[in-house]
DODREN-503687 format. One record per residue (C-alpha): residue number from 1; residue in one letter; x, y, z. Coordinates in nm, 3 decimals, padded with zeros to 5 digits. Layout:
<rs>
[NUM, 'A', [X, Y, Z]]
...
</rs>
This chain:
<rs>
[1, 'X', [-02.461, -01.304, -01.519]]
[2, 'X', [-02.087, -01.264, -01.546]]
[3, 'X', [-01.860, -01.355, -01.254]]
[4, 'X', [-01.732, -01.058, -01.060]]
[5, 'X', [-01.357, -00.984, -01.080]]
[6, 'X', [-01.333, -01.043, -00.707]]
[7, 'X', [-01.472, -01.395, -00.730]]
[8, 'X', [-01.250, -01.474, -01.027]]
[9, 'X', [-00.955, -01.348, -00.822]]
[10, 'X', [-01.056, -01.587, -00.544]]
[11, 'X', [-01.059, -01.877, -00.789]]
[12, 'X', [-01.423, -01.981, -00.743]]
[13, 'X', [-01.560, -02.207, -01.012]]
[14, 'X', [-01.842, -02.116, -01.251]]
[15, 'X', [-02.181, -02.208, -01.115]]
[16, 'X', [-02.085, -02.139, -00.754]]
[17, 'X', [-02.279, -01.924, -00.515]]
[18, 'X', [-02.122, -01.782, -00.203]]
[19, 'X', [-02.317, -01.719, 00.117]]
[20, 'X', [-02.176, -01.541, 00.416]]
[21, 'X', [-02.283, -01.583, 00.775]]
[22, 'X', [-02.421, -01.306, 00.992]]
[23, 'X', [-02.173, -01.071, 01.164]]
[24, 'X', [-02.248, -01.233, 01.499]]
[25, 'X', [-02.081, -01.555, 01.385]]
[26, 'X', [-01.732, -01.417, 01.358]]
[27, 'X', [-01.618, -01.055, 01.400]]
[28, 'X', [-01.356, -01.090, 01.129]]
[29, 'X', [-01.629, -01.164, 00.876]]
[30, 'X', [-01.835, -00.855, 00.945]]
[31, 'X', [-01.741, -00.706, 00.610]]
[32, 'X', [-01.823, -01.026, 00.421]]
[33, 'X', [-02.201, -01.022, 00.428]]
[34, 'X', [-02.298, -01.012, 00.060]]
[35, 'X', [-02.413, -01.278, -00.182]]
[36, 'X', [-02.243, -01.337, -00.517]]
[37, 'X', [-02.357, -01.580, -00.782]]
[38, 'X', [-02.185, -01.723, -01.090]]
[39, 'X', [-02.339, -01.847, -01.414]]
[40, 'X', [-02.433, -02.196, -01.514]]
[41, 'X', [-02.691, -02.291, -01.252]]
[42, 'X', [-02.968, -02.037, -01.286]]
[43, 'X', [-03.118, -01.896, -00.970]]
[44, 'X', [-02.906, -01.900, -00.661]]
[45, 'X', [-03.029, -02.145, -00.403]]
[46, 'X', [-02.927, -02.224, -00.051]]
[47, 'X', [-03.066, -02.362, 00.268]]
[48, 'X', [-02.995, -02.312, 00.632]]
[49, 'X', [-02.861, -02.615, 00.811]]
[50, 'X', [-02.798, -02.674, 01.176]]
[51, 'X', [-02.454, -02.750, 01.301]]
[52, 'X', [-02.214, -02.706, 01.583]]
[53, 'X', [-02.077, -02.387, 01.434]]
[54, 'X', [-02.266, -02.086, 01.311]]
[55, 'X', [-02.046, -02.107, 01.001]]
[56, 'X', [-02.259, -02.406, 00.898]]
[57, 'X', [-02.565, -02.186, 00.846]]
[58, 'X', [-02.418, -02.047, 00.528]]
[59, 'X', [-02.190, -02.200, 00.276]]
[60, 'X', [-02.082, -02.254, -00.081]]
[61, 'X', [-02.330, -02.406, -00.324]]
[62, 'X', [-02.126, -02.604, -00.574]]
[63, 'X', [-02.223, -02.660, -00.941]]
[64, 'X', [-02.335, -03.006, -00.832]]
[65, 'X', [-02.582, -02.837, -00.593]]
[66, 'X', [-02.403, -02.966, -00.287]]
[67, 'X', [-02.400, -02.720, 00.001]]
[68, 'X', [-02.044, -02.709, 00.126]]
[69, 'X', [-01.978, -02.640, 00.490]]
[70, 'X', [-01.932, -02.283, 00.598]]
[71, 'X', [-01.574, -02.356, 00.693]]
[72, 'X', [-01.506, -02.492, 00.345]]
[73, 'X', [-01.663, -02.181, 00.196]]
[74, 'X', [-01.440, -01.969, 00.417]]
[75, 'X', [-01.144, -02.169, 00.295]]
[76, 'X', [-01.236, -02.102, -00.066]]
[77, 'X', [-01.291, -01.736, 00.008]]
[78, 'X', [-00.951, -01.722, 00.178]]
[79, 'X', [-00.759, -01.867, -00.116]]
[80, 'X', [-00.622, -01.528, -00.204]]
[81, 'X', [-00.547, -01.461, 00.161]]
[82, 'X', [-00.342, -01.779, 00.179]]
[83, 'X', [-00.152, -01.679, -00.134]]
[84, 'X', [-00.071, -01.332, -00.005]]
[85, 'X', [-00.013, -01.398, 00.361]]
[86, 'X', [00.030, -01.749, 00.489]]
[87, 'X', [00.236, -01.872, 00.196]]
[88, 'X', [00.483, -01.590, 00.239]]
[89, 'X', [00.498, -01.605, 00.617]]
[90, 'X', [00.561, -01.978, 00.630]]
[91, 'X', [00.921, -01.939, 00.517]]
[92, 'X', [01.002, -01.614, 00.700]]
[93, 'X', [01.132, -01.637, 01.058]]
[94, 'X', [01.041, -01.403, 01.343]]
[95, 'X', [01.281, -01.161, 01.505]]
[96, 'X', [01.435, -01.023, 01.185]]
[97, 'X', [01.510, -00.682, 01.336]]
[98, 'X', [01.765, -00.801, 01.590]]
[99, 'X', [02.084, -00.611, 01.493]]
[100, 'X', [02.372, -00.807, 01.340]]
[101, 'X', [02.725, -00.710, 01.249]]
[102, 'X', [02.766, -00.531, 00.913]]
[103, 'X', [02.955, -00.700, 00.630]]
[104, 'X', [03.210, -00.538, 00.397]]
[105, 'X', [03.094, -00.448, 00.048]]
[106, 'X', [02.729, -00.403, 00.142]]
[107, 'X', [02.522, -00.086, 00.123]]
[108, 'X', [02.297, 00.070, 00.383]]
[109, 'X', [01.980, 00.273, 00.425]]
[110, 'X', [01.973, 00.498, 00.729]]
[111, 'X', [01.606, 00.562, 00.807]]
[112, 'X', [01.394, 00.731, 01.070]]
[113, 'X', [01.104, 00.512, 01.179]]
[114, 'X', [00.804, 00.682, 01.342]]
[115, 'X', [00.533, 00.448, 01.462]]
[116, 'X', [00.209, 00.443, 01.658]]
[117, 'X', [00.260, 00.072, 01.733]]
[118, 'X', [00.313, -00.061, 02.082]]
[119, 'X', [00.674, -00.155, 02.162]]
[120, 'X', [00.751, -00.526, 02.171]]
[121, 'X', [00.963, -00.681, 02.447]]
[122, 'X', [01.135, -00.884, 02.175]]
[123, 'X', [01.432, -00.683, 02.037]]
[124, 'X', [01.399, -00.873, 01.710]]
[125, 'X', [01.042, -00.749, 01.658]]
[126, 'X', [01.070, -00.397, 01.809]]
[127, 'X', [00.703, -00.305, 01.756]]
[128, 'X', [00.387, -00.514, 01.755]]
[129, 'X', [00.056, -00.479, 01.570]]
[130, 'X', [-00.117, -00.319, 01.868]]
[131, 'X', [-00.166, 00.051, 01.932]]
[132, 'X', [00.096, 00.222, 02.140]]
[133, 'X', [00.071, 00.519, 02.372]]
[134, 'X', [00.181, 00.803, 02.151]]
[135, 'X', [00.447, 00.791, 01.879]]
[136, 'X', [00.782, 00.614, 01.908]]
[137, 'X', [01.086, 00.716, 01.703]]
[138, 'X', [01.386, 00.504, 01.610]]
[139, 'X', [01.691, 00.544, 01.389]]
[140, 'X', [01.720, 00.212, 01.202]]
[141, 'X', [02.005, 00.120, 00.968]]
[142, 'X', [01.933, -00.156, 00.717]]
[143, 'X', [02.216, -00.338, 00.540]]
[144, 'X', [02.145, -00.438, 00.180]]
[145, 'X', [02.349, -00.709, 00.004]]
[146, 'X', [02.507, -00.653, -00.334]]
[147, 'X', [02.440, -00.850, -00.654]]
[148, 'X', [02.063, -00.854, -00.621]]
[149, 'X', [01.794, -00.760, -00.870]]
[150, 'X', [01.614, -00.428, -00.838]]
[151, 'X', [01.279, -00.472, -00.667]]
[152, 'X', [01.374, -00.783, -00.469]]
[153, 'X', [01.411, -00.832, -00.093]]
[154, 'X', [01.638, -01.111, 00.029]]
[155, 'X', [01.512, -01.199, 00.375]]
[156, 'X', [01.709, -01.434, 00.601]]
[157, 'X', [01.596, -01.795, 00.617]]
[158, 'X', [01.693, -01.808, 00.981]]
[159, 'X', [01.776, -01.562, 01.258]]
[160, 'X', [02.022, -01.399, 01.278]]
[161, 'X', [02.070, -01.323, 00.912]]
[162, 'X', [02.392, -01.276, 00.721]]
[163, 'X', [02.461, -00.917, 00.617]]
[164, 'X', [02.661, -01.041, 00.318]]
[165, 'X', [02.359, -01.213, 00.164]]
[166, 'X', [02.045, -01.085, 00.339]]
[167, 'X', [01.854, -00.772, 00.428]]
[168, 'X', [01.938, -00.721, 00.796]]
[169, 'X', [01.936, -00.445, 01.055]]
[170, 'X', [02.279, -00.339, 01.176]]
[171, 'X', [02.163, -00.085, 01.434]]
[172, 'X', [01.844, 00.042, 01.595]]
[173, 'X', [01.853, 00.344, 01.824]]
[174, 'X', [01.552, 00.502, 01.999]]
[175, 'X', [01.511, 00.876, 01.942]]
[176, 'X', [01.317, 01.137, 02.133]]
[177, 'X', [01.098, 01.382, 01.945]]
[178, 'X', [01.325, 01.682, 02.024]]
[179, 'X', [01.609, 01.494, 01.850]]
[180, 'X', [01.424, 01.478, 01.516]]
[181, 'X', [01.559, 01.816, 01.405]]
[182, 'X', [01.914, 01.687, 01.455]]
[183, 'X', [01.835, 01.375, 01.253]]
[184, 'X', [01.694, 01.578, 00.963]]
[185, 'X', [01.998, 01.806, 00.971]]
[186, 'X', [02.246, 01.518, 00.959]]
[187, 'X', [02.060, 01.302, 00.704]]
[188, 'X', [01.883, 01.524, 00.449]]
[189, 'X', [02.208, 01.614, 00.274]]
[190, 'X', [02.245, 01.881, 00.008]]
[191, 'X', [01.902, 01.822, -00.137]]
[192, 'X', [01.735, 01.881, 00.201]]
[193, 'X', [01.466, 01.643, 00.079]]
[194, 'X', [01.265, 01.402, 00.297]]
[195, 'X', [01.108, 01.085, 00.159]]
[196, 'X', [00.815, 00.968, 00.376]]
[197, 'X', [00.677, 00.615, 00.323]]
[198, 'X', [00.346, 00.490, 00.467]]
[199, 'X', [00.296, 00.113, 00.432]]
[200, 'X', [-00.028, -00.068, 00.361]]
[201, 'X', [-00.259, -00.332, 00.503]]
[202, 'X', [-00.135, -00.666, 00.640]]
[203, 'X', [00.217, -00.538, 00.705]]
[204, 'X', [00.414, -00.623, 01.021]]
[205, 'X', [00.673, -00.372, 01.128]]
[206, 'X', [00.972, -00.570, 01.000]]
[207, 'X', [00.819, -00.606, 00.650]]
[208, 'X', [00.757, -00.230, 00.641]]
[209, 'X', [01.120, -00.161, 00.734]]
[210, 'X', [01.266, -00.391, 00.470]]
[211, 'X', [01.025, -00.289, 00.192]]
[212, 'X', [01.104, 00.078, 00.247]]
[213, 'X', [01.477, 00.010, 00.265]]
[214, 'X', [01.457, -00.177, -00.067]]
[215, 'X', [01.259, 00.101, -00.233]]
[216, 'X', [01.476, 00.384, -00.103]]
[217, 'X', [01.791, 00.201, -00.210]]
[218, 'X', [01.671, 00.092, -00.553]]
[219, 'X', [01.528, 00.434, -00.631]]
[220, 'X', [01.867, 00.583, -00.538]]
[221, 'X', [01.676, 00.835, -00.332]]
[222, 'X', [01.867, 01.154, -00.267]]
[223, 'X', [01.652, 01.213, 00.039]]
[224, 'X', [01.627, 01.137, 00.408]]
[225, 'X', [01.409, 00.822, 00.432]]
[226, 'X', [01.131, 00.839, 00.692]]
[227, 'X', [00.904, 00.540, 00.758]]
[228, 'X', [00.567, 00.605, 00.919]]
[229, 'X', [00.430, 00.275, 01.047]]
[230, 'X', [00.077, 00.245, 01.181]]
[231, 'X', [-00.039, -00.064, 01.380]]
[232, 'X', [-00.117, -00.312, 01.105]]
[233, 'X', [-00.195, -00.647, 01.266]]
[234, 'X', [-00.029, -00.843, 00.986]]
[235, 'X', [-00.325, -01.075, 00.927]]
[236, 'X', [-00.536, -01.086, 00.611]]
[237, 'X', [-00.864, -01.128, 00.797]]
[238, 'X', [-00.797, -00.822, 01.015]]
[239, 'X', [-00.891, -00.580, 00.738]]
[240, 'X', [-01.146, -00.391, 00.947]]
[241, 'X', [-00.914, -00.362, 01.249]]
[242, 'X', [-00.629, -00.244, 01.026]]
[243, 'X', [-00.850, 00.026, 00.879]]
[244, 'X', [-00.940, 00.147, 01.227]]
[245, 'X', [-00.573, 00.155, 01.327]]
[246, 'X', [-00.479, 00.343, 01.011]]
[247, 'X', [-00.748, 00.603, 01.086]]
[248, 'X', [-00.632, 00.619, 01.448]]
[249, 'X', [-00.283, 00.718, 01.330]]
[250, 'X', [-00.359, 00.994, 01.080]]
[251, 'X', [-00.322, 01.282, 01.328]]
[252, 'X', [00.020, 01.152, 01.434]]
[253, 'X', [00.129, 01.139, 01.071]]
[254, 'X', [00.006, 01.496, 01.024]]
[255, 'X', [00.212, 01.602, 01.326]]
[256, 'X', [00.523, 01.431, 01.185]]
[257, 'X', [00.477, 01.612, 00.853]]
[258, 'X', [00.444, 01.943, 01.037]]
[259, 'X', [00.767, 01.878, 01.228]]
[260, 'X', [00.950, 01.799, 00.904]]
[261, 'X', [00.806, 02.101, 00.725]]
[262, 'X', [00.907, 02.329, 01.014]]
[263, 'X', [01.268, 02.212, 01.007]]
[264, 'X', [01.511, 02.453, 00.836]]
[265, 'X', [01.707, 02.144, 00.730]]
[266, 'X', [01.414, 02.030, 00.511]]
[267, 'X', [01.336, 02.200, 00.182]]
[268, 'X', [01.104, 01.944, 00.024]]
[269, 'X', [00.886, 01.652, 00.139]]
[270, 'X', [00.772, 01.370, -00.091]]
[271, 'X', [00.515, 01.125, 00.051]]
[272, 'X', [00.464, 00.775, -00.088]]
[273, 'X', [00.178, 00.571, 00.057]]
[274, 'X', [00.088, 00.215, -00.036]]
[275, 'X', [-00.252, 00.045, -00.035]]
[276, 'X', [-00.446, 00.116, 00.287]]
[277, 'X', [-00.167, 00.349, 00.394]]
[278, 'X', [-00.304, 00.593, 00.137]]
[279, 'X', [-00.598, 00.661, 00.368]]
[280, 'X', [-00.401, 00.806, 00.665]]
[281, 'X', [-00.158, 00.976, 00.424]]
[282, 'X', [-00.425, 01.167, 00.233]]
[283, 'X', [-00.620, 01.235, 00.551]]
[284, 'X', [-00.307, 01.373, 00.721]]
[285, 'X', [-00.241, 01.617, 00.437]]
[286, 'X', [-00.610, 01.712, 00.429]]
[287, 'X', [-00.605, 01.769, 00.805]]
[288, 'X', [-00.306, 02.002, 00.775]]
[289, 'X', [-00.479, 02.196, 00.497]]
[290, 'X', [-00.799, 02.241, 00.697]]
[291, 'X', [-00.618, 02.349, 01.013]]
[292, 'X', [-00.353, 02.571, 00.856]]
[293, 'X', [-00.542, 02.709, 00.558]]
[294, 'X', [-00.345, 02.511, 00.304]]
[295, 'X', [-00.072, 02.251, 00.261]]
[296, 'X', [00.287, 02.365, 00.329]]
[297, 'X', [00.470, 02.433, 00.005]]
[298, 'X', [00.745, 02.194, 00.114]]
[299, 'X', [00.509, 01.897, 00.064]]
[300, 'X', [00.558, 01.883, -00.312]]
[301, 'X', [00.440, 01.540, -00.425]]
[302, 'X', [00.193, 01.286, -00.287]]
[303, 'X', [00.244, 00.943, -00.446]]
[304, 'X', [-00.026, 00.682, -00.392]]
[305, 'X', [00.069, 00.328, -00.495]]
[306, 'X', [-00.224, 00.086, -00.533]]
[307, 'X', [-00.436, 00.317, -00.317]]
[308, 'X', [-00.713, 00.134, -00.133]]
[309, 'X', [-00.946, 00.433, -00.140]]
[310, 'X', [-01.297, 00.502, -00.260]]
[311, 'X', [-01.273, 00.715, -00.575]]
[312, 'X', [-01.541, 00.964, -00.472]]
[313, 'X', [-01.401, 01.002, -00.121]]
[314, 'X', [-01.056, 01.068, -00.269]]
[315, 'X', [-01.197, 01.348, -00.482]]
[316, 'X', [-01.358, 01.510, -00.179]]
[317, 'X', [-01.031, 01.483, 00.013]]
[318, 'X', [-00.848, 01.671, -00.262]]
[319, 'X', [-01.120, 01.934, -00.279]]
[320, 'X', [-01.088, 01.987, 00.096]]
[321, 'X', [-00.715, 02.052, 00.055]]
[322, 'X', [-00.792, 02.354, -00.162]]
[323, 'X', [-00.569, 02.497, -00.435]]
[324, 'X', [-00.259, 02.481, -00.217]]
[325, 'X', [-00.208, 02.107, -00.238]]
[326, 'X', [00.076, 01.888, -00.361]]
[327, 'X', [00.088, 01.720, -00.698]]
[328, 'X', [-00.063, 01.373, -00.686]]
[329, 'X', [00.069, 01.066, -00.867]]
[330, 'X', [-00.130, 00.742, -00.870]]
[331, 'X', [00.012, 00.399, -00.947]]
[332, 'X', [-00.282, 00.184, -01.060]]
[333, 'X', [-00.323, -00.172, -01.190]]
[334, 'X', [-00.647, -00.341, -01.291]]
[335, 'X', [-00.496, -00.686, -01.223]]
[336, 'X', [-00.414, -00.602, -00.860]]
[337, 'X', [-00.572, -00.902, -00.686]]
[338, 'X', [-00.547, -00.753, -00.339]]
[339, 'X', [-00.755, -00.455, -00.450]]
[340, 'X', [-01.000, -00.691, -00.617]]
[341, 'X', [-01.052, -00.852, -00.279]]
[342, 'X', [-01.086, -00.508, -00.119]]
[343, 'X', [-01.344, -00.421, -00.383]]
[344, 'X', [-01.536, -00.735, -00.288]]
[345, 'X', [-01.523, -00.636, 00.079]]
[346, 'X', [-01.638, -00.286, -00.018]]
[347, 'X', [-01.949, -00.428, -00.184]]
[348, 'X', [-01.843, -00.379, -00.543]]
[349, 'X', [-01.691, -00.029, -00.524]]
[350, 'X', [-01.378, -00.016, -00.742]]
[351, 'X', [-01.079, 00.102, -00.543]]
[352, 'X', [-00.879, 00.401, -00.665]]
[353, 'X', [-00.575, 00.182, -00.732]]
[354, 'X', [-00.773, -00.052, -00.957]]
[355, 'X', [-00.940, 00.194, -01.192]]
[356, 'X', [-00.913, 00.198, -01.570]]
[357, 'X', [-00.835, 00.568, -01.625]]
[358, 'X', [-00.968, 00.553, -01.982]]
[359, 'X', [-01.323, 00.495, -01.858]]
[360, 'X', [-01.559, 00.792, -01.855]]
[361, 'X', [-01.683, 00.730, -01.501]]
[362, 'X', [-01.332, 00.784, -01.365]]
[363, 'X', [-01.235, 01.066, -01.602]]
[364, 'X', [-01.540, 01.258, -01.482]]
[365, 'X', [-01.434, 01.209, -01.118]]
[366, 'X', [-01.103, 01.383, -01.191]]
[367, 'X', [-01.248, 01.655, -01.413]]
[368, 'X', [-01.155, 01.999, -01.285]]
[369, 'X', [-00.878, 01.871, -01.055]]
[370, 'X', [-00.540, 01.969, -01.193]]
[371, 'X', [-00.210, 01.817, -01.095]]
[372, 'X', [-00.305, 01.447, -01.097]]
[373, 'X', [-00.096, 01.197, -01.292]]
[374, 'X', [-00.196, 00.833, -01.325]]
[375, 'X', [00.063, 00.566, -01.408]]
[376, 'X', [-00.120, 00.252, -01.520]]
[377, 'X', [00.091, -00.061, -01.453]]
[378, 'X', [-00.170, -00.314, -01.568]]
[379, 'X', [00.057, -00.454, -01.840]]
[380, 'X', [00.337, -00.528, -01.590]]
[381, 'X', [00.389, -00.845, -01.390]]
[382, 'X', [00.660, -00.819, -01.127]]
[383, 'X', [00.716, -00.964, -00.782]]
[384, 'X', [00.443, -01.211, -00.685]]
[385, 'X', [00.122, -01.294, -00.870]]
[386, 'X', [-00.086, -01.066, -00.648]]
[387, 'X', [00.046, -00.760, -00.840]]
[388, 'X', [00.001, -00.538, -00.534]]
[389, 'X', [00.363, -00.424, -00.495]]
[390, 'X', [00.437, -00.329, -00.857]]
[391, 'X', [00.548, 00.022, -00.759]]
[392, 'X', [00.845, -00.128, -00.569]]
[393, 'X', [00.896, -00.459, -00.753]]
[394, 'X', [00.899, -00.325, -01.111]]
[395, 'X', [01.237, -00.178, -01.210]]
[396, 'X', [01.063, 00.064, -01.449]]
[397, 'X', [00.832, 00.194, -01.176]]
[398, 'X', [01.119, 00.222, -00.927]]
[399, 'X', [01.322, 00.419, -01.182]]
[400, 'X', [01.037, 00.668, -01.233]]
[401, 'X', [01.006, 00.714, -00.856]]
[402, 'X', [01.378, 00.780, -00.814]]
[403, 'X', [01.451, 00.978, -01.128]]
[404, 'X', [01.139, 01.193, -01.141]]
[405, 'X', [00.896, 01.178, -00.851]]
[406, 'X', [01.152, 01.203, -00.572]]
[407, 'X', [01.298, 01.500, -00.753]]
[408, 'X', [00.964, 01.676, -00.728]]
[409, 'X', [00.907, 01.636, -01.102]]
[410, 'X', [00.604, 01.529, -01.306]]
[411, 'X', [00.617, 01.208, -01.507]]
[412, 'X', [00.533, 01.265, -01.876]]
[413, 'X', [00.559, 01.057, -02.191]]
[414, 'X', [00.911, 01.195, -02.243]]
[415, 'X', [01.020, 01.024, -01.920]]
[416, 'X', [00.897, 00.682, -02.030]]
[417, 'X', [01.160, 00.526, -02.258]]
[418, 'X', [01.081, 00.286, -02.540]]
[419, 'X', [00.879, 00.073, -02.552]]
[420, 'X', [00.687, 00.270, -02.288]]
[421, 'X', [00.465, 00.552, -02.415]]
[422, 'X', [00.195, 00.783, -02.289]]
[423, 'X', [-00.178, 00.814, -02.326]]
[424, 'X', [-00.413, 01.110, -02.332]]
[425, 'X', [-00.533, 01.329, -02.047]]
[426, 'X', [-00.772, 01.234, -01.770]]
[427, 'X', [-01.077, 01.455, -01.758]]
[428, 'X', [-01.079, 01.498, -02.133]]
[429, 'X', [-01.033, 01.237, -02.406]]
[430, 'X', [-00.805, 00.977, -02.249]]
[431, 'X', [-00.711, 00.806, -02.574]]
[432, 'X', [-00.443, 00.539, -02.564]]
[433, 'X', [-00.176, 00.601, -02.823]]
[434, 'X', [00.022, 00.275, -02.806]]
[435, 'X', [-00.012, -00.034, -02.589]]
[436, 'X', [00.279, -00.023, -02.347]]
[437, 'X', [00.390, -00.167, -02.011]]
[438, 'X', [00.335, 00.168, -01.838]]
[439, 'X', [00.065, 00.407, -01.955]]
[440, 'X', [00.081, 00.768, -01.840]]
[441, 'X', [-00.231, 00.980, -01.796]]
[442, 'X', [-00.178, 01.344, -01.710]]
[443, 'X', [-00.468, 01.540, -01.566]]
[444, 'X', [-00.279, 01.867, -01.540]]
[445, 'X', [-00.454, 02.012, -01.844]]
[446, 'X', [-00.802, 01.896, -01.750]]
[447, 'X', [-01.070, 02.168, -01.744]]
</rs>
């Protein structure tokens, strides 16, 4: 038996067997109730042992047949979590959103932030990971230092940061909902285009603000940037709670999209959702379609980066939208370790952002659905080793977002400069022409 990609991603050794305790032991482990085995030791064995903690009833059976404690097993299972979350948070201070004075020579991103989070009494945090009462709106200006590489975010090492060298907030102003029309009118510019970003799992409010500012700036977006932030708790083990909060917020996102589409100052809306944020984003568009008999023509492009979605559910969502739906662009990567973990939590179901679009099982899922383009970033390594933020950390991906997708255009092989090339169509014979950092699969011509 071959080791599953999820276990390899977690760094478990060959010959290990993982046992998970019952849901009653720890609510955060409710989704981790399966058994996985690795080769080298034959039949999986384990034994219940008594201990002071219910974690001790299940554990990790090492190749030497020693039953590790449940807490040690949890530690091994959390190795990826530590890499993604704790390692990054250890060097990042709290209170990053407290406004500081701007510095000469820097650039800025003037964004609208709409959030279903509860307000925080700390002006440096603004919004917590808990649900708020309704939707709060703020006009946030982020200062971005010069002489930095595309795809990078330079966070302050201490608070307050230095606008000359760090990503910092220079102003944050609450807005009422009736004032949104004025904001769209003053910010959308000649293009009258709105760029809506929905962040993913394990994302505090400040990280969402800075990631979106980086992406909007690096993509040179000729659009009014709008952040929709749902109440992510910002903890790796709060996956289930985050999913509930994302679902809780989908109607509010749909309402925001309706407000933007109804504004005469808005001609086009492009939505980019990352990871778990793809769920409320697609659901919001689906909800609009079901209620209004179709998706407004102003919503031209729905971009899903590393979407943490079930493939079959995604297909049904698109079918529910009907023929009047936006074009869909997927950024996928088979070496996305965060999605490998999500796949493990989802009991082996490959997530939409981790598919290999050349495989028949996925081509058949897209068959008959026109207007879907898949950009496979598996050959790219950018940012950290988790490979979950490639859409924003890879200069090539950022360029495609800014030059094509935010212009309401479709990415084709002609848009991918050497040495990047395209592959065949999804839903038919998806034949790879040349190995390249970005592979493009266009489903527009699928039957």
